[in-house]
C-alpha positions as CSV (number, residue, x, y, z in Angstrom):
1,X,-9.3,-13.5,-17.4
2,X,-9.1,-11.1,-14.2
3,X,-10.4,-7.7,-14.7
4,X,-8.0,-5.1,-13.6
5,X,-7.2,-1.6,-13.7
6,X,-3.8,-0.1,-13.6
7,X,-2.3,-0.3,-10.0
8,X,-1.7,3.6,-9.7
9,X,-5.7,3.8,-10.5
10,X,-6.4,2.0,-7.5
11,X,-3.9,4.2,-5.5
12,X,-5.8,7.3,-6.7
13,X,-9.1,5.7,-5.8
14,X,-7.7,4.7,-2.4
15,X,-6.4,8.5,-2.1
16,X,-9.9,9.8,-2.7
17,X,-11.7,7.7,-0.6
18,X,-9.1,8.4,2.5
19,X,-9.5,12.3,1.7
20,X,-13.5,11.6,2.1
21,X,-12.7,9.6,5.5
22,X,-13.7,6.4,4.0
23,X,-10.9,4.6,5.5
24,X,-12.2,1.0,4.9
25,X,-12.7,1.7,1.3
26,X,-9.5,3.4,1.0
27,X,-7.8,0.3,2.6
28,X,-9.5,-1.9,0.1
29,X,-7.9,-0.2,-2.7
30,X,-4.7,0.5,-1.2
31,X,-4.4,-3.1,-0.4
32,X,-5.1,-3.9,-4.2
33,X,-2.4,-1.8,-5.4
34,X,0.1,-2.8,-2.5
35,X,-0.2,-6.6,-3.2
36,X,1.0,-5.6,-7.0
37,X,3.8,-3.8,-5.6
38,X,2.8,-0.4,-5.8
39,X,5.3,1.6,-3.4
40,X,3.0,4.5,-2.4
41,X,0.3,1.8,-1.7
42,X,2.5,-0.3,0.4
43,X,3.7,2.9,2.5
44,X,0.0,3.7,2.9
45,X,-1.4,0.6,4.1
46,X,1.6,0.4,6.6
47,X,0.7,3.9,8.0
48,X,-2.9,2.7,8.4
49,X,-2.3,-0.2,10.0
50,X,0.0,1.6,12.3
51,X,-2.6,4.4,13.1
52,X,-5.5,2.0,13.0
53,X,-7.3,3.8,10.0
54,X,-9.9,1.4,8.6
55,X,-8.6,-1.3,10.2
56,X,-7.8,-2.1,13.9
57,X,-4.3,-0.9,14.7
58,X,-1.9,-3.4,14.1
59,X,1.8,-2.7,14.3
60,X,2.7,-6.4,13.2
61,X,0.9,-5.9,10.0
62,X,2.3,-2.4,9.7
63,X,5.8,-4.1,10.1
64,X,5.2,-6.5,7.5
65,X,4.0,-3.9,4.7
66,X,7.3,-2.1,6.0
67,X,9.4,-5.0,5.2
68,X,7.7,-5.8,1.9
69,X,8.7,-2.0,0.9
70,X,12.1,-2.5,2.3
71,X,12.3,-5.8,0.2
72,X,11.5,-4.1,-3.0
73,X,14.1,-1.2,-2.6
74,X,16.5,-3.7,-1.8
75,X,16.0,-5.6,-5.0
76,X,16.0,-2.2,-7.0
77,X,19.4,-1.4,-5.3
78,X,21.1,-4.7,-5.8
79,X,20.0,-4.4,-9.7
80,X,21.5,-0.9,-10.2
81,X,18.0,0.8,-10.5
82,X,18.5,3.2,-7.3
83,X,21.6,4.5,-5.9
């Protein structure tokens, strides 16, 4: 069994690390939450790749994460969960 904490806790830990300018740690937490489809974390990961925070600037990776968020919203729209 995998020892996990809730997705939003990873995002909170990421935000704390980012506020302390510990971008590498922040990215680690945000990516954990983003891999579990936390929408806030996905957006932040995309922006961190776009701005080179904690990782080398990489527009392709930023676009990959933005696309993931788009697909989540698209599915929610198609299921009538958002308008």
